[in-house]
C-alpha positions as CSV (number, residue, x, y, z in Angstrom):
1,M,-41.9,-38.4,-16.2
2,D,-42.2,-36.7,-12.9
3,E,-38.3,-36.2,-12.9
4,L,-38.4,-35.0,-16.4
5,T,-41.2,-32.5,-15.6
6,R,-39.2,-31.2,-12.6
7,F,-36.1,-30.8,-14.6
8,L,-37.9,-28.9,-17.3
9,E,-39.4,-26.6,-14.7
10,R,-36.0,-25.9,-13.2
11,A,-34.6,-25.3,-16.7
12,Q,-37.2,-22.8,-17.5
13,A,-36.8,-21.0,-14.1
14,L,-33.1,-20.8,-14.8
15,I,-33.6,-19.5,-18.4
16,E,-36.0,-16.7,-16.9
17,R,-33.4,-15.7,-14.4
18,V,-30.7,-15.4,-17.0
19,E,-32.8,-13.5,-19.4
20,R,-33.4,-10.9,-16.7
21,L,-29.6,-10.3,-16.5
22,L,-29.2,-9.9,-20.4
23,P,-29.7,-6.4,-22.1
24,P,-32.5,-5.6,-24.3
25,D,-32.1,-6.6,-28.0
26,A,-30.0,-4.3,-30.1
27,N,-32.9,-3.8,-32.5
28,P,-34.1,-0.2,-32.6
29,P,-36.7,0.7,-30.0
30,D,-39.8,2.9,-30.7
31,F,-38.1,6.0,-31.7
32,A,-41.5,7.8,-31.8
33,A,-41.9,7.3,-28.0
34,F,-38.8,9.0,-26.9
35,T,-36.6,11.9,-28.3
36,A,-33.2,11.0,-26.8
37,F,-31.3,7.7,-26.4
38,R,-28.1,6.4,-25.0
39,W,-26.0,3.6,-26.6
40,R,-25.1,1.3,-23.8
41,R,-23.2,-2.0,-23.7
42,H,-23.9,-5.0,-21.3
43,N,-22.1,-8.3,-21.5
44,G,-20.7,-7.5,-24.8
45,R,-24.0,-6.5,-26.5
46,G,-25.1,-3.0,-27.6
47,F,-28.5,-1.6,-27.2
48,F,-30.4,1.7,-27.2
49,Q,-31.6,2.9,-23.9
50,P,-34.2,5.6,-23.9
51,V,-33.7,8.7,-21.8
52,Q,-36.7,8.9,-19.7
53,R,-36.1,12.5,-18.4
54,P,-34.2,14.4,-21.0
55,H,-32.8,17.9,-20.4
56,R,-35.4,20.6,-21.4
57,I,-33.1,23.4,-21.8
58,R,-34.1,25.9,-24.5
59,L,-32.2,28.0,-27.0
60,Q,-33.3,31.1,-25.3
61,D,-31.8,29.8,-22.0
62,L,-28.3,30.2,-23.3
63,C,-26.9,33.6,-23.1
64,G,-23.7,35.1,-24.5
65,V,-23.3,32.7,-27.4
66,E,-25.5,34.3,-29.9
67,R,-23.2,33.7,-32.9
68,Q,-22.6,30.0,-31.9
69,K,-26.4,29.5,-31.3
70,H,-27.1,30.8,-34.8
71,L,-24.6,28.6,-36.4
72,I,-25.8,25.3,-34.9
73,A,-29.4,26.2,-35.1
74,Q,-29.1,26.9,-38.8
75,N,-27.3,23.7,-39.4
76,T,-29.7,21.7,-37.5
77,L,-32.7,23.3,-39.4
78,Q,-31.2,22.4,-42.7
79,F,-30.6,18.9,-41.6
80,V,-34.4,18.5,-40.2
81,R,-35.6,19.9,-43.6
82,G,-33.6,17.3,-45.6
83,L,-31.1,19.8,-46.9
84,P,-27.4,19.4,-46.9
85,A,-25.8,19.9,-43.5
86,N,-22.5,19.4,-41.8
87,N,-21.2,17.3,-38.9
88,V,-20.4,19.7,-36.0
89,L,-17.5,20.0,-33.7
90,L,-18.0,22.4,-30.7
91,T,-14.8,23.3,-28.9
92,G,-13.6,25.8,-26.4
93,A,-14.0,27.0,-22.9
94,R,-15.6,24.7,-20.3
95,G,-19.2,25.6,-19.0
96,T,-20.0,27.9,-22.0
97,G,-23.0,25.9,-23.3
98,K,-21.4,23.4,-25.8
99,S,-23.3,20.4,-24.8
100,S,-26.4,22.4,-23.8
101,L,-26.8,23.9,-27.3
102,V,-26.9,20.4,-28.8
103,K,-29.7,19.5,-26.3
104,A,-31.5,22.7,-27.0
105,V,-31.7,22.2,-30.7
106,L,-33.0,18.7,-30.1
107,N,-35.7,20.1,-27.9
108,E,-36.4,22.8,-30.6
109,H,-36.9,20.2,-33.4
110,A,-37.9,17.0,-31.7
111,H,-41.5,17.6,-32.9
112,Q,-40.2,17.6,-36.5
113,G,-38.6,14.2,-36.3
114,L,-35.2,14.9,-34.8
115,R,-33.7,12.4,-32.4
116,L,-30.4,12.2,-30.5
117,I,-28.4,9.2,-29.6
118,E,-25.5,9.8,-27.1
119,V,-22.6,7.6,-27.7
120,D,-19.7,7.5,-25.1
121,K,-16.1,7.7,-26.3
122,Q,-15.4,4.1,-25.4
123,D,-18.4,3.0,-27.5
124,L,-17.5,4.8,-30.6
125,M,-16.3,1.5,-32.2
126,D,-20.0,0.7,-32.4
127,L,-20.7,3.6,-34.6
128,P,-21.2,1.4,-37.7
129,S,-23.6,-0.7,-36.0
130,I,-25.6,2.2,-34.7
131,I,-25.7,3.7,-38.1
132,D,-27.0,0.5,-39.6
133,S,-29.7,0.2,-36.9
134,V,-31.2,3.7,-37.7
135,A,-30.3,4.2,-41.4
136,A,-33.8,3.0,-42.6
137,Q,-35.8,5.0,-40.1
138,P,-37.9,7.8,-41.4
139,L,-36.6,10.1,-38.6
140,R,-33.3,12.1,-38.6
141,F,-30.7,11.3,-36.0
142,I,-27.8,13.3,-34.3
143,L,-25.2,11.0,-33.0
144,F,-23.8,13.0,-30.1
145,S,-20.5,12.4,-28.3
146,D,-19.6,14.7,-25.3
147,D,-16.2,15.8,-24.2
148,L,-14.1,14.0,-26.7
149,S,-10.5,13.7,-26.3
150,F,-8.2,10.9,-27.9
151,A,-4.8,9.4,-27.6
152,A,-3.7,8.3,-31.2
153,D,-3.9,4.7,-30.5
154,E,-7.4,4.6,-29.1
155,P,-9.8,2.4,-31.2
156,G,-12.5,4.9,-31.1
157,Y,-10.4,7.5,-32.8
158,T,-10.0,5.4,-36.0
159,S,-13.6,4.3,-36.1
160,L,-14.7,8.0,-35.7
161,K,-12.4,9.1,-38.6
162,A,-13.8,6.3,-41.0
163,V,-17.3,7.3,-40.1
164,L,-16.9,10.9,-40.7
165,D,-15.1,10.6,-44.1
166,G,-13.0,7.7,-44.8
167,S,-14.9,4.7,-45.2
168,M,-16.1,2.9,-48.3
169,A,-19.7,3.1,-46.9
170,A,-21.3,6.6,-47.1
171,T,-23.1,7.8,-44.0
172,P,-26.9,7.9,-44.5
173,D,-28.5,11.3,-45.2
174,N,-30.6,11.0,-42.0
175,I,-27.5,10.9,-39.6
176,L,-25.2,13.6,-38.4
177,L,-22.4,13.6,-35.9
178,Y,-22.2,16.4,-33.3
179,A,-19.3,16.3,-30.7
180,T,-17.9,18.6,-28.1
181,S,-14.4,18.9,-26.8
182,N,-12.1,21.2,-24.9
183,R,-9.4,20.5,-27.5
184,R,-9.7,22.1,-31.0
185,H,-8.1,19.0,-32.6
186,L,-9.5,16.5,-30.1
187,M,-6.0,15.3,-29.1
188,P,-3.2,16.4,-26.9
189,E,-0.6,18.6,-28.4
190,Y,3.1,18.7,-27.5
191,M,5.9,21.1,-27.9
192,Q,8.1,18.5,-29.4
193,E,5.7,18.2,-32.3
194,N,6.5,21.7,-33.4
195,L,10.0,20.7,-34.1
196,E,8.9,18.5,-36.8
197,T,7.7,21.6,-38.9
198,K,9.6,22.3,-42.0
199,Y,10.1,25.6,-43.7
200,L,10.6,25.9,-47.5
201,G,11.0,29.5,-48.3
202,D,7.9,31.3,-47.0
203,E,5.9,27.9,-46.9
204,I,5.3,26.1,-43.6
205,H,4.8,22.4,-43.7
206,P,3.5,20.9,-40.3
207,G,5.0,17.5,-39.3
208,E,3.3,14.3,-39.6
209,S,2.2,14.2,-35.9
210,V,0.5,17.5,-36.4
211,E,-1.2,16.6,-39.7
212,E,-2.5,13.4,-38.1
213,K,-4.2,15.4,-35.3
214,I,-5.6,18.0,-37.6
215,S,-7.0,15.3,-40.0
216,L,-9.7,14.2,-37.4
217,S,-11.1,17.5,-36.6
218,E,-11.1,18.8,-40.2
219,R,-13.5,16.0,-41.1
220,F,-16.1,18.0,-39.2
221,G,-17.6,20.4,-41.7
222,L,-18.6,23.0,-39.1
223,W,-16.4,24.1,-36.3
224,I,-18.0,26.2,-33.5
225,S,-15.7,27.9,-31.0
226,F,-16.6,29.0,-27.5
227,Y,-14.7,31.5,-25.5
228,P,-14.6,32.5,-21.8
229,F,-17.2,35.1,-20.8
230,D,-16.2,38.6,-19.5
231,Q,-17.7,40.0,-16.2
232,D,-20.6,41.8,-17.9
233,E,-21.5,38.6,-19.9
234,Y,-21.3,36.5,-16.7
235,L,-23.6,38.9,-14.8
236,T,-26.0,38.9,-17.7
237,I,-26.2,35.1,-17.2
238,V,-26.6,35.4,-13.5
239,R,-29.5,37.8,-13.8
240,Y,-31.2,35.6,-16.5
241,W,-31.1,32.4,-14.2
242,L,-32.1,34.4,-11.1
243,G,-35.1,35.7,-13.2
244,Q,-36.0,32.0,-14.1
245,Y,-36.0,31.2,-10.5
246,G,-38.4,34.0,-9.8
247,V,-35.9,36.0,-7.9
248,P,-36.9,39.7,-7.4
249,N,-34.5,42.5,-7.8
250,V,-32.0,40.6,-9.8
251,D,-29.9,43.9,-10.2
252,D,-29.4,44.3,-6.5
253,E,-25.8,45.4,-5.7
254,Q,-25.4,42.9,-2.9
255,T,-26.4,40.0,-5.3
256,R,-24.0,41.3,-7.9
257,Q,-21.1,41.3,-5.4
258,E,-21.9,37.8,-4.3
259,A,-22.1,36.6,-7.9
260,L,-18.7,38.0,-8.7
261,Q,-17.3,36.5,-5.4
262,W,-18.8,33.2,-6.4
263,A,-17.0,33.4,-9.7
264,L,-13.8,34.4,-8.1
265,Q,-13.8,31.4,-5.8
266,R,-14.2,29.0,-8.7
267,G,-11.8,30.7,-11.0
268,S,-14.3,30.9,-13.8
269,R,-17.0,33.1,-15.1
270,S,-18.8,30.5,-17.2
271,G,-22.5,29.9,-17.9
272,R,-22.4,26.9,-15.7
273,V,-20.9,28.9,-12.7
274,G,-23.6,31.6,-13.3
275,W,-26.3,29.0,-13.1
276,Q,-24.8,27.4,-10.1
277,F,-24.8,30.8,-8.3
278,A,-28.4,31.5,-9.1
279,R,-29.4,28.0,-7.9
280,D,-27.5,28.5,-4.6
281,W,-28.9,32.1,-4.1
282,A,-32.5,31.1,-4.8
283,G,-32.2,28.0,-2.5
284,R,-30.6,30.0,0.4
285,H,-33.4,32.6,0.1
286,G,-36.2,30.2,-0.2
287,V,-37.2,31.5,-3.7
288,G,-38.4,29.6,-6.8
289,S,-38.4,26.0,-7.8
290,V,-36.1,23.8,-9.9
291,A,-35.2,25.5,-13.2
292,S,-33.7,24.2,-16.4
293,S,-30.4,22.2,-16.7
294,A,-27.2,24.0,-16.4
295,P,-25.2,25.2,-19.5
296,R,-22.4,22.8,-20.4
């Protein structure tokens, strides 16, 4: 009996050690306790990981994208109110606020039951499982995938197409997909594909390769495009973030010239670059505290 007891104690200790290595159950967590989650995989199992410190960026923090802000805010408001709304694809110039807009509308409507689940591109195959896990929840969910770009043979590509519009199972009314990309059609485009285009009189018929690439992006009901900022827009962003850090005299000529030089060195006048300059300037001059998250 003593040997059996020792064996059982060792077996229990081994089980406890193994359980610590396993991920949590894939069952939905307490969605009332957190507003944002990541879908993670560990040892072949998927689970919801709460985001302990979500970005607190606000809609008013995003400058120079008023039209884009209005479009996504209106679509999200419809969704939160239980009205018809579209899946959204945000595309265009880097650092102009695509991802930040998604985070900002979450912060705007989290108190109304909106939740966000971030899904990486390599985990898009799990979309059906994720949807099944939250479909019966009384809350409303944005499934968010950032910086998407596909090759035609990637498994996540076909899974995303099916979930958007192409599966026998309809997507529940409490779920929308928001995605960002630097590519309008989410896939690389090649000059050779233009040679497949056929002309019948005045009609233009794109080749099969082009049609296949367009077929994914057009399944998003709402396209929101972002464009590079001009100099005045960039300086407006710089002044805003300097003000958020409590910097006095944000219109100082020396500060203005430093901001332009900063953008020139980086080859970009994006919102992200403007925020980075303000952060650097405030830090070098010992002003302010940590402000909101950068536009992306």
